[in-house]
C-alpha positions as a printed NumPy array, in Angstrom:
array([[ 42.784,   0.45 , -13.562],
       [ 45.793,  -1.648, -13.203],
       [ 46.513,  -2.557,  -9.616],
       [ 44.924,  -1.024,  -6.415],
       [ 44.562,   2.511,  -5.241],
       [ 47.873,   4.269,  -4.561],
       [ 48.913,   4.425,  -0.781],
       [ 49.935,   7.603,   0.801],
       [ 53.537,   7.697,   1.568],
       [ 54.319,   6.709,   5.379],
       [ 55.427,   9.642,   7.492],
       [ 58.447,   8.513,   9.483],
       [ 58.104,   9.837,  13.097],
       [ 61.041,   9.331,  15.372],
       [ 59.819,   8.12 ,  18.642],
       [ 62.008,   9.134,  21.709],
       [ 61.726,   7.137,  24.724],
       [ 59.977,   8.924,  27.816],
       [ 62.485,  10.459,  30.08 ],
       [ 63.014,   8.356,  33.246],
       [ 62.241,  10.389,  36.358],
       [ 65.43 ,  11.307,  38.39 ],
       [ 65.861,   9.773,  41.575],
       [ 66.303,  12.33 ,  44.455],
       [ 70.066,  12.283,  45.224],
       [ 70.69 ,  12.134,  48.918],
       [ 72.186,  15.284,  50.347],
       [ 75.544,  14.902,  52.207],
       [ 74.918,  14.834,  55.866],
       [ 76.012,  18.156,  57.454],
       [ 79.314,  17.802,  58.945],
       [ 79.096,  17.616,  63.078],
       [ 80.269,  20.689,  64.562],
       [ 83.307,  20.392,  66.67 ],
       [ 82.304,  20.288,  70.478],
       [ 82.75 ,  23.676,  71.838],
       [ 83.514,  24.442,  75.417],
       [ 80.795,  25.978,  77.236],
       [ 81.08 ,  29.771,  77.739],
       [ 82.14 ,  30.831,  81.385],
       [ 78.944,  31.965,  83.068],
       [ 79.544,  33.882,  86.047],
       [ 77.519,  32.671,  89.03 ],
       [ 74.909,  35.165,  90.262],
       [ 76.495,  35.391,  93.716],
       [ 79.957,  35.909,  92.571],
       [ 81.872,  38.797,  94.005],
       [ 83.007,  41.187,  91.228],
       [ 85.93 ,  42.328,  93.211],
       [ 87.159,  38.978,  93.817],
       [ 86.619,  38.102,  90.271],
       [ 88.753,  40.672,  89.207],
       [ 91.528,  39.74 ,  91.513],
       [ 91.272,  36.219,  90.202],
       [ 91.652,  37.326,  86.534],
       [ 94.674,  39.607,  87.458],
       [ 96.37 ,  36.54 ,  89.135],
       [ 95.574,  34.205,  86.089],
       [ 96.515,  36.806,  83.24 ],
       [ 99.792,  35.418,  82.645],
       [ 98.851,  31.836,  82.2  ],
       [ 98.35 ,  30.351,  78.597],
       [ 94.504,  30.567,  77.653],
       [ 93.81 ,  26.927,  77.847],
       [ 95.38 ,  26.699,  81.431],
       [ 93.854,  30.038,  82.463],
       [ 90.352,  28.79 ,  81.598],
       [ 90.692,  25.51 ,  83.465],
       [ 92.432,  27.23 ,  86.42 ],
       [ 89.632,  29.609,  86.617],
       [ 87.044,  26.911,  86.499],
       [ 88.704,  25.224,  89.516],
       [ 88.848,  28.641,  91.355],
       [ 85.193,  29.17 ,  90.799],
       [ 84.407,  25.608,  91.616],
       [ 86.108,  26.208,  95.185],
       [ 84.232,  29.7  ,  95.52 ],
       [ 87.399,  31.691,  95.461],
       [ 85.403,  34.228,  93.656],
       [ 83.053,  34.29 ,  96.745],
       [ 85.487,  34.903,  99.866],
       [ 82.48 ,  35.477, 101.963],
       [ 81.845,  31.958, 102.79 ],
       [ 85.312,  31.324, 103.87 ],
       [ 85.218,  34.512, 106.102],
       [ 82.051,  33.234, 107.803],
       [ 84.088,  30.203, 108.687],
       [ 87.265,  32.199, 109.74 ],
       [ 85.485,  34.433, 112.269],
       [ 84.164,  31.526, 114.607],
       [ 87.713,  29.845, 114.175],
       [ 89.251,  32.915, 115.481],
       [ 86.825,  33.405, 118.298],
       [ 87.822,  30.004, 119.436],
       [ 91.439,  30.588, 119.168],
       [ 91.571,  33.928, 121.032],
       [ 89.149,  32.387, 123.862],
       [ 91.281,  29.165, 124.132],
       [ 94.469,  31.192, 124.588],
       [ 93.059,  33.947, 126.753],
       [ 94.845,  36.39 , 124.446],
       [ 96.641,  36.529, 121.195],
       [ 96.906,  32.682, 120.345],
       [100.24 ,  31.063, 119.565],
       [101.4  ,  31.46 , 115.903],
       [101.468,  27.747, 114.992],
       [ 97.89 ,  27.011, 115.488],
       [ 96.806,  30.396, 114.416],
       [ 98.503,  29.874, 110.857],
       [ 97.488,  26.163, 110.688],
       [ 93.802,  26.813, 111.324],
       [ 93.543,  30.04 , 109.332],
       [ 95.003,  28.015, 106.233],
       [ 92.733,  25.098, 107.186],
       [ 89.56 ,  27.244, 107.008],
       [ 90.35 ,  28.073, 103.315],
       [ 91.206,  24.692, 102.507],
       [ 88.329,  22.886, 104.038],
       [ 85.862,  25.564, 102.694],
       [ 87.17 ,  25.003,  99.221],
       [ 86.889,  21.119,  99.679],
       [ 83.459,  21.482, 101.045],
       [ 82.43 ,  23.54 ,  98.023],
       [ 83.8  ,  20.947,  95.581],
       [ 81.785,  18.16 ,  97.227],
       [ 78.814,  20.257,  97.458],
       [ 78.72 ,  21.002,  93.644],
       [ 79.29 ,  17.231,  93.089],
       [ 76.273,  16.348,  95.132],
       [ 74.208,  19.186,  93.6  ],
       [ 75.34 ,  18.637,  90.017],
       [ 71.878,  17.634,  88.897],
       [ 70.224,  20.329,  91.102],
       [ 72.073,  23.385,  90.385],
       [ 71.312,  23.737,  86.576],
       [ 67.554,  24.196,  87.832],
       [ 68.423,  27.042,  90.235],
       [ 69.028,  30.549,  88.75 ],
       [ 71.602,  31.439,  91.249],
       [ 73.669,  28.261,  90.785],
       [ 73.313,  27.471,  87.113],
       [ 76.587,  29.16 ,  86.09 ],
       [ 78.651,  27.081,  88.405],
       [ 81.417,  25.113,  86.386],
       [ 79.922,  21.719,  87.299],
       [ 76.408,  22.742,  86.611],
       [ 77.096,  24.029,  83.122],
       [ 79.722,  21.256,  82.13 ],
       [ 82.983,  23.095,  82.336],
       [ 84.043,  20.833,  85.051],
       [ 83.295,  17.141,  84.976],
       [ 82.177,  15.094,  88.154],
       [ 85.404,  13.23 ,  88.268],
       [ 87.436,  16.366,  88.477],
       [ 85.214,  17.754,  91.365],
       [ 86.037,  14.613,  93.217],
       [ 89.682,  14.809,  92.474],
       [ 89.624,  18.336,  93.757],
       [ 87.905,  17.44 ,  96.865],
       [ 90.2  ,  14.622,  97.737],
       [ 93.387,  16.842,  96.987],
       [ 92.113,  19.443,  99.296],
       [ 91.156,  16.987, 101.802],
       [ 94.623,  15.624, 101.736],
       [ 96.253,  19.13 , 102.159],
       [ 93.939,  19.885, 105.318],
       [ 94.933,  16.471, 106.868],
       [ 98.498,  17.315, 106.498],
       [ 97.95 ,  20.653, 108.188],
       [ 96.106,  18.958, 111.137],
       [ 99.043,  16.618, 111.433],
       [100.994,  19.692, 112.907],
       [ 98.77 ,  19.813, 115.747],
       [ 98.161,  17.311, 118.666],
       [ 96.46 ,  13.838, 118.641],
       [ 93.305,  15.253, 120.173],
       [ 92.83 ,  17.625, 117.322],
       [ 93.74 ,  15.007, 114.741],
       [ 90.845,  12.684, 116.24 ],
       [ 88.4  ,  15.461, 115.951],
       [ 89.521,  16.196, 112.302],
       [ 87.954,  13.12 , 111.338],
       [ 84.754,  13.971, 112.455],
       [ 84.927,  17.405, 110.96 ],
       [ 85.581,  15.894, 107.481],
       [ 82.534,  13.509, 107.88 ],
       [ 80.47 ,  16.432, 108.599],
       [ 81.671,  18.444, 105.481],
       [ 81.202,  15.628, 103.322],
       [ 77.604,  14.899, 104.742],
       [ 76.245,  18.332, 104.5  ],
       [ 75.689,  18.538, 100.626],
       [ 73.519,  15.302, 100.896],
       [ 71.437,  16.371, 103.788],
       [ 69.077,  18.782, 101.915],
       [ 67.742,  15.558, 100.071],
       [ 66.478,  14.154, 103.421],
       [ 65.795,  16.874, 105.833],
       [ 64.496,  20.576, 105.872],
       [ 67.412,  21.335, 108.199],
       [ 70.476,  21.237, 106.158],
       [ 71.569,  24.638, 107.492],
       [ 71.841,  23.111, 110.96 ],
       [ 74.197,  20.567, 109.515],
       [ 76.162,  23.074, 107.913],
       [ 76.397,  24.997, 111.246],
       [ 77.862,  21.817, 112.798],
       [ 80.406,  21.32 , 109.953],
       [ 81.578,  25.118, 109.985],
       [ 81.432,  25.213, 113.78 ],
       [ 83.451,  21.988, 114.219],
       [ 86.727,  24.065, 113.939],
       [ 85.848,  25.441, 117.461],
       [ 86.461,  22.406, 119.462],
       [ 89.435,  21.61 , 117.225],
       [ 90.919,  25.198, 117.852],
       [ 90.335,  24.537, 121.762],
       [ 91.961,  21.214, 121.531],
       [ 94.943,  22.6  , 119.667],
       [ 95.51 ,  25.378, 122.119],
       [ 94.523,  23.658, 125.345],
       [ 94.581,  19.995, 124.641],
       [ 91.023,  19.766, 126.085],
       [ 87.515,  20.616, 125.429],
       [ 86.064,  22.841, 128.205],
       [ 82.496,  23.757, 128.408],
       [ 83.324,  27.079, 126.871],
       [ 84.03 ,  25.339, 123.592],
       [ 80.809,  23.631, 123.364],
       [ 78.859,  26.781, 124.249],
       [ 80.686,  28.695, 121.527],
       [ 80.091,  25.764, 119.109],
       [ 76.232,  25.902, 119.998],
       [ 76.255,  29.72 , 119.175],
       [ 77.981,  29.099, 115.885],
       [ 75.419,  26.535, 114.939],
       [ 72.593,  29.149, 115.594],
       [ 74.426,  31.749, 113.649],
       [ 75.09 ,  29.581, 110.587],
       [ 71.359,  28.462, 110.668],
       [ 70.538,  32.337, 110.708],
       [ 72.813,  33.428, 107.69 ],
       [ 72.341,  30.292, 105.599],
       [ 68.379,  30.431, 105.807],
       [ 68.941,  34.055, 104.605],
       [ 70.871,  32.502, 101.767],
       [ 68.431,  29.848, 101.142],
       [ 65.489,  32.325, 101.071],
       [ 67.192,  33.661,  97.721],
       [ 66.609,  30.22 ,  96.071],
       [ 63.422,  29.303,  97.777],
       [ 61.248,  29.285,  94.703],
       [ 63.634,  27.509,  92.515],
       [ 64.383,  24.81 ,  95.525],
       [ 60.589,  24.244,  95.63 ],
       [ 60.363,  23.329,  91.991],
       [ 63.827,  21.214,  92.032],
       [ 62.565,  19.245,  95.189],
       [ 65.259,  20.497,  97.53 ],
       [ 64.743,  21.14 , 101.128],
       [ 65.805,  23.914, 103.305],
       [ 64.891,  25.895, 106.429],
       [ 63.673,  28.593, 104.339],
       [ 61.137,  26.32 , 102.724],
       [ 60.326,  24.781, 106.127],
       [ 59.903,  28.25 , 107.899],
       [ 57.712,  29.59 , 105.191],
       [ 55.492,  32.67 , 105.737],
       [ 57.008,  32.607, 109.323],
       [ 60.696,  32.891, 108.148],
       [ 61.355,  36.416, 109.625],
       [ 59.83 ,  35.741, 113.059],
       [ 61.645,  32.409, 113.403],
       [ 64.872,  34.214, 112.271],
       [ 64.356,  36.832, 114.961],
       [ 63.959,  34.104, 117.646],
       [ 67.088,  32.588, 116.341],
       [ 68.932,  35.876, 116.368],
       [ 67.751,  36.61 , 120.045],
       [ 68.886,  33.08 , 121.137],
       [ 72.335,  33.606, 119.499],
       [ 72.898,  36.763, 121.062],
       [ 71.644,  35.333, 124.435],
       [ 74.297,  32.35 , 123.815],
       [ 77.123,  34.826, 122.969],
       [ 76.452,  36.88 , 126.247],
       [ 76.853,  33.755, 128.228],
       [ 80.134,  33.003, 126.403],
       [ 81.173,  36.668, 127.311],
       [ 80.125,  36.07 , 131.091],
       [ 81.952,  32.553, 131.231],
       [ 85.231,  33.999, 129.641],
       [ 84.879,  37.185, 131.884],
       [ 85.087,  39.453, 128.735],
       [ 84.663,  43.285, 129.622],
       [ 83.003,  46.308, 127.968],
       [ 84.591,  46.037, 124.518],
       [ 82.723,  42.826, 124.017],
       [ 79.562,  43.969, 125.316],
       [ 79.674,  46.888, 122.701],
       [ 80.46 ,  44.282, 120.043],
       [ 77.439,  42.456, 121.142],
       [ 75.334,  45.543, 120.988],
       [ 76.64 ,  46.292, 117.511],
       [ 75.52 ,  42.701, 116.579],
       [ 72.202,  43.175, 117.595],
       [ 72.028,  46.264, 115.566],
       [ 73.225,  44.482, 112.379],
       [ 70.629,  41.715, 113.011],
       [ 68.084,  44.821, 113.26 ],
       [ 69.298,  45.798, 109.794],
       [ 69.064,  42.478, 108.236],
       [ 65.584,  42.136, 109.324],
       [ 64.628,  45.523, 107.732],
       [ 66.49 ,  44.752, 104.562],
       [ 64.557,  41.251, 104.189],
       [ 61.26 ,  42.693, 105.067],
       [ 60.021,  42.409, 101.318],
       [ 61.775,  39.073, 101.009],
       [ 63.361,  40.147,  97.809],
       [ 66.172,  37.926,  96.429],
       [ 68.653,  40.588,  96.154],
       [ 67.879,  41.976,  99.778],
       [ 68.271,  38.594, 101.334],
       [ 71.54 ,  37.914,  99.593],
       [ 72.709,  41.267, 100.8  ],
       [ 71.602,  40.328, 104.55 ],
       [ 73.31 ,  37.036, 104.009],
       [ 76.632,  39.014, 103.028],
       [ 76.273,  41.351, 106.   ],
       [ 76.967,  38.43 , 108.407],
       [ 80.777,  38.912, 107.471],
       [ 80.825,  42.148, 109.096],
       [ 78.937,  40.712, 112.178],
       [ 81.36 ,  37.985, 112.698],
       [ 84.25 ,  40.279, 112.534],
       [ 82.738,  42.836, 115.052],
       [ 82.46 ,  39.943, 117.571],
       [ 85.882,  38.867, 116.949],
       [ 87.201,  42.355, 117.476],
       [ 85.361,  42.543, 120.787],
       [ 86.658,  39.391, 121.922],
       [ 90.273,  40.384, 121.023],
       [ 90.16 ,  43.888, 122.502],
       [ 88.352,  42.464, 125.645],
       [ 91.085,  39.921, 126.187],
       [ 93.848,  42.348, 125.484],
       [ 92.698,  44.868, 127.932],
       [ 91.941,  42.345, 130.676]])
């Protein structure tokens, strides 16, 4: 045979390179959502009637201005007027007793406006002091500063502006009243911080709320008679009573948050101790009536106040939050009843 064995023809195979694994493409980062303004949450103790009045007054403002104005009004508790009324009645007690009848118009107007201005200022500094505590408490979590609708620096600015207005009002009085006003401003600023250091912030509140009493006597009589200090003591007792009822609403939350109050201090004996304070207050106000020589209309008012205290005790017997809040609010009627008794007794004397 010529040559070697024939070779089979080679088969040409086209080789394709192996596919490279695809690298996962990074997903585009999600676009950050635009910061949204926290929704307005109505505080638990807000008055629905007062809230409706505020909405009516703000209705004509542009939406952006309306929201901010509402936040400032809620910050200063204009949606809860009962607190201002609890400050107004003792101030009117003092004005009528200092004048011996209907007081002069100038101090009446100055002190009535001053009550609302100072109460609003006190609420602004109170929320600033409690800005880390309020979000932990059910009743206060909806406040503008607690949920971020108002910034701390705004609350301080509101407090300063209202304090300036109050000082301008007090400049319309005499030198003794102006000197006393500085003590009142210090008490108003100190109260919000007292609940961190003492279980008696309600007593500090009573002194702050009651300081309008010696100021009213000073404005009308240019002096501070013993009757002024007796009435001041009565108001400290009364403020401790109604603010303890208010603190009973928050007692469980306050314990968890580390706040202090007379409601926590009194514990299971709260109703008994409140009863003792109520009796002491009524006795103090009886001494006020005796020293001021008030007649039978004041005696009837004092008896009605005792009945209202009895209603509060009955209402709070189960210590339910709603019932304690109702008892607190009912003190507005008690204060008005005593003022009516004072005014009528002086008019008939």
